[in-house]
N, C-alpha and C positions, 0 to 999 in steps of 0.2 A: 504494500500500500504506500502510495507516495506521500511525502511530507509537503510542507508549505512551498518550498522552493520549486519542487518538481511540478506541483499543481499550477503555480504561477507561470512557469515556463510553458507548460502545456496550454494554458489560457492564452499566452502571448503568440502561440502558433496559429490561433484563429485568424482568418482573413480580416484585415482592418483593425486588429487589436493595437491600441495605443499604449495602454497600461493595464495592469491588473494588481490587485492588492487583497490581502486577507486582513479584515478589520474586526475588532471587538466592538460591537454596537453599544455596549454599556459604557465603556471607558473612552471610546473614540481613538484607541491606539491601533496603529498598523502593525501587524505581526510579520508582514512581509510585503514587499513592493517589487514589481518588475515593470520596466518601461518608464516613460516620462509622463507622470500624472498631470491632470489639468492644472495650470498655473505653476507647474514645476515644483510644487511644494507638497511632498508626500504626507507630511504631518497634518497640514491644513486640509488637504483633500480627504484624509481619513476622518478627521473631526467632522467635516461638513457632510460627508456621506453617512457617517454614523448618526448624525442628527436626523437625516431622512429615514434611515433604517429604524431608529428608535421610535420615531413618530408612527411609522407603519406598524411596528411591533406592539406598541402600547395602545392603539385604538381598538376598542372592542368591536366596532362596527365592521372591521375587516376580518373578523373570525375569532373563535375562542382561543384563549391563550393557554389553556390547560388541556391535558390529555382527556380529561373527563368531559370537556366541552363547556365547563363553567368558567366564566371569567373571574379572576381574583378580585377581591374587594378594592384594592389599591389601584388607581388608574395608571400607575407606573408599570403595571404588568407584574407586580410582586405582592405577595402577602407579607405581612410583617415578619421579619426574620427569615425569609426564604430567598433563594437566588432567583434571578429572572428566568422565565421559561421561554422556550423557543416559540416564535410567533407561528400562527397558522398560515400566514402568507408565505409562499414559496420564494417568490422573487418580485422585484420592483424594477420597472423600466421607466427611465426618464429620457426624453428626447429633446434635442435642440436642432438648430438649422444644419449643423454639420456632423453631429455625432449622437451616439446612444450611450447611456449609462445603464448598465445592468447590475443589479445587486441581487445576489443569490444567497439566501440564508443557509447556513450549514447546520444540519441537525446532528445531535449527538456529541459535538465537540464543545468542551468547556460550558456545559449546561445550555447549549444552544444559543450562545451569545456572539457567534461569529457569522460574518457574511463575506462573500467574495465579490469585489467590485471590479467589473470589466468595463473599460472605456473603449468604444469602437468608433472608427471613422464611418460615417453614414454611407459614403459613396463606395467604400471598399468592403464593408462588413455585411454579414448576413445575420440579421437579428434572430431569426428562427433557429438557425444552426447554432448560434452563440448560446441561446437559451438551453438547447438540448445538451450541448457539450459542457456548459458550465454546471448544469445539474449533475452530469456524470462526474465531473471533476470534484465538485463539492461533496458528492456522495463517497468519494474515495479518500478524501482529505484525512490525514492522520497527523496529529501533533506530536 
């Protein structure tokens, strides 16, 4: 099973890939980065994409946050004294005029607080292929 570096290199082989990162959506820290991220600042990009991932993970309207299907009492996605749970959302796609940002949540790693961020050039990338391949990559990720 591949580690973070191998997964990022595999993601960078996708057509149109500009950068890839594994980020903890709770802390906003990048555990690994490949390529040149938007704005050329990997730490800022990790924090900003973590905000988006956290927002999606914490809103109950996008799906249950627990395995039993019941949302926790705290809107932060946590019950008092427990770790965050993996969101029901599988991935998030943000588009702009020249690129796609694909955030794929990683289940089973560090209590489900990780996601893989892939930045794709819109004219060179294939969003459908990237979603499929990123799901495979995230499923094999081992820390």
